[in-house]
C-alpha beads as a LAMMPS data file, in Angstrom:
LAMMPS data file: protein, C-alpha beads

100 atoms
99 bonds

1 atom types
1 bond types

-500.0 500.0 xlo xhi
-500.0 500.0 ylo yhi
-500.0 500.0 zlo zhi

Masses

1 110.0

Atoms # bond

1 1 1 -187.111 302.094 404.598
2 1 1 -183.772 302.358 406.333
3 1 1 -183.360 303.843 409.814
4 1 1 -182.427 307.289 408.493
5 1 1 -185.567 307.431 406.331
6 1 1 -187.700 306.313 409.286
7 1 1 -186.200 309.022 411.504
8 1 1 -186.712 311.662 408.788
9 1 1 -190.363 310.603 408.361
10 1 1 -190.968 310.911 412.124
11 1 1 -189.376 314.376 412.182
12 1 1 -191.418 315.531 409.172
13 1 1 -194.649 314.350 410.825
14 1 1 -193.696 316.233 413.973
15 1 1 -192.843 319.349 411.955
16 1 1 -196.274 319.189 410.304
17 1 1 -198.017 318.893 413.687
18 1 1 -195.970 321.778 415.103
19 1 1 -196.641 323.962 412.050
20 1 1 -200.376 323.289 412.113
21 1 1 -200.387 323.992 415.851
22 1 1 -199.100 327.509 415.156
23 1 1 -202.040 327.974 412.752
24 1 1 -204.570 326.279 415.084
25 1 1 -208.085 327.559 414.481
26 1 1 -207.328 328.372 410.850
27 1 1 -207.689 326.102 407.834
28 1 1 -204.625 326.436 405.614
29 1 1 -203.782 325.118 402.161
30 1 1 -201.215 322.350 401.890
31 1 1 -199.174 324.740 399.720
32 1 1 -198.959 327.108 402.731
33 1 1 -197.915 324.195 404.939
34 1 1 -195.203 323.288 402.440
35 1 1 -193.934 326.862 402.412
36 1 1 -193.811 326.900 406.213
37 1 1 -191.899 323.606 406.226
38 1 1 -189.279 325.023 403.830
39 1 1 -187.812 326.968 406.758
40 1 1 -186.758 323.593 408.165
41 1 1 -185.396 322.321 404.836
42 1 1 -186.675 321.240 401.437
43 1 1 -189.423 318.611 401.520
44 1 1 -190.789 316.857 398.440
45 1 1 -194.546 316.841 397.807
46 1 1 -194.559 313.037 397.908
47 1 1 -193.047 313.012 401.413
48 1 1 -195.584 315.574 402.656
49 1 1 -198.383 313.485 401.181
50 1 1 -197.146 310.332 402.968
51 1 1 -196.912 312.211 406.261
52 1 1 -200.402 313.684 405.809
53 1 1 -201.852 310.229 405.143
54 1 1 -200.157 308.904 408.290
55 1 1 -201.319 311.790 410.492
56 1 1 -204.893 311.704 409.200
57 1 1 -205.238 307.940 408.911
58 1 1 -207.458 305.496 410.780
59 1 1 -206.716 305.438 414.469
60 1 1 -204.711 308.682 414.286
61 1 1 -206.916 311.511 413.054
62 1 1 -204.462 314.185 414.251
63 1 1 -205.266 316.276 411.194
64 1 1 -208.166 316.711 408.819
65 1 1 -207.817 317.361 405.101
66 1 1 -210.473 318.554 402.684
67 1 1 -209.064 317.181 399.433
68 1 1 -209.100 319.323 396.307
69 1 1 -209.178 316.683 393.585
70 1 1 -208.047 319.148 390.905
71 1 1 -204.934 320.267 392.795
72 1 1 -203.785 318.430 395.917
73 1 1 -201.662 321.407 397.041
74 1 1 -204.867 323.520 397.230
75 1 1 -206.434 321.060 399.699
76 1 1 -207.319 322.535 403.091
77 1 1 -205.683 321.057 406.189
78 1 1 -206.079 321.681 409.902
79 1 1 -205.245 320.207 413.284
80 1 1 -207.938 318.223 415.113
81 1 1 -208.320 318.161 418.913
82 1 1 -206.315 314.902 418.958
83 1 1 -203.576 316.717 417.027
84 1 1 -203.576 319.480 419.628
85 1 1 -203.152 316.842 422.340
86 1 1 -200.226 315.402 420.400
87 1 1 -198.643 318.848 419.909
88 1 1 -199.024 319.679 423.604
89 1 1 -197.581 316.337 424.739
90 1 1 -200.785 315.022 426.307
91 1 1 -200.563 311.955 424.050
92 1 1 -197.639 310.337 422.259
93 1 1 -197.203 308.573 418.951
94 1 1 -194.028 306.597 418.325
95 1 1 -194.264 307.562 414.642
96 1 1 -194.149 311.313 415.342
97 1 1 -191.119 313.191 416.668
98 1 1 -192.184 316.418 418.386
99 1 1 -189.381 318.841 419.265
100 1 1 -189.656 320.056 422.815

Bonds

1 1 1 2
2 1 2 3
3 1 3 4
4 1 4 5
5 1 5 6
6 1 6 7
7 1 7 8
8 1 8 9
9 1 9 10
10 1 10 11
11 1 11 12
12 1 12 13
13 1 13 14
14 1 14 15
15 1 15 16
16 1 16 17
17 1 17 18
18 1 18 19
19 1 19 20
20 1 20 21
21 1 21 22
22 1 22 23
23 1 23 24
24 1 24 25
25 1 25 26
26 1 26 27
27 1 27 28
28 1 28 29
29 1 29 30
30 1 30 31
31 1 31 32
32 1 32 33
33 1 33 34
34 1 34 35
35 1 35 36
36 1 36 37
37 1 37 38
38 1 38 39
39 1 39 40
40 1 40 41
41 1 41 42
42 1 42 43
43 1 43 44
44 1 44 45
45 1 45 46
46 1 46 47
47 1 47 48
48 1 48 49
49 1 49 50
50 1 50 51
51 1 51 52
52 1 52 53
53 1 53 54
54 1 54 55
55 1 55 56
56 1 56 57
57 1 57 58
58 1 58 59
59 1 59 60
60 1 60 61
61 1 61 62
62 1 62 63
63 1 63 64
64 1 64 65
65 1 65 66
66 1 66 67
67 1 67 68
68 1 68 69
69 1 69 70
70 1 70 71
71 1 71 72
72 1 72 73
73 1 73 74
74 1 74 75
75 1 75 76
76 1 76 77
77 1 77 78
78 1 78 79
79 1 79 80
80 1 80 81
81 1 81 82
82 1 82 83
83 1 83 84
84 1 84 85
85 1 85 86
86 1 86 87
87 1 87 88
88 1 88 89
89 1 89 90
90 1 90 91
91 1 91 92
92 1 92 93
93 1 93 94
94 1 94 95
95 1 95 96
96 1 96 97
97 1 97 98
98 1 98 99
99 1 99 100
């Protein structure tokens, strides 16, 4: 990845955290998340999937996803308490760019 791609990945991860924070307390489908992210620009499914794996991965657990094996876009996603801490600035992750 070049520096521009790295920066874009960090921004996308932050956008996902911020979007899920607005829906906090509600499980949403990844398709709804994608629609909400469109307001910030077009994002490919593959890029969303990479960001979701980063944010929900070992040692992070900022989000939780209930995978729908038949249709990934119908999977449910929500912010965990650690994700709320990240969104509110109580913790930081160098791989996530949160707009203040």
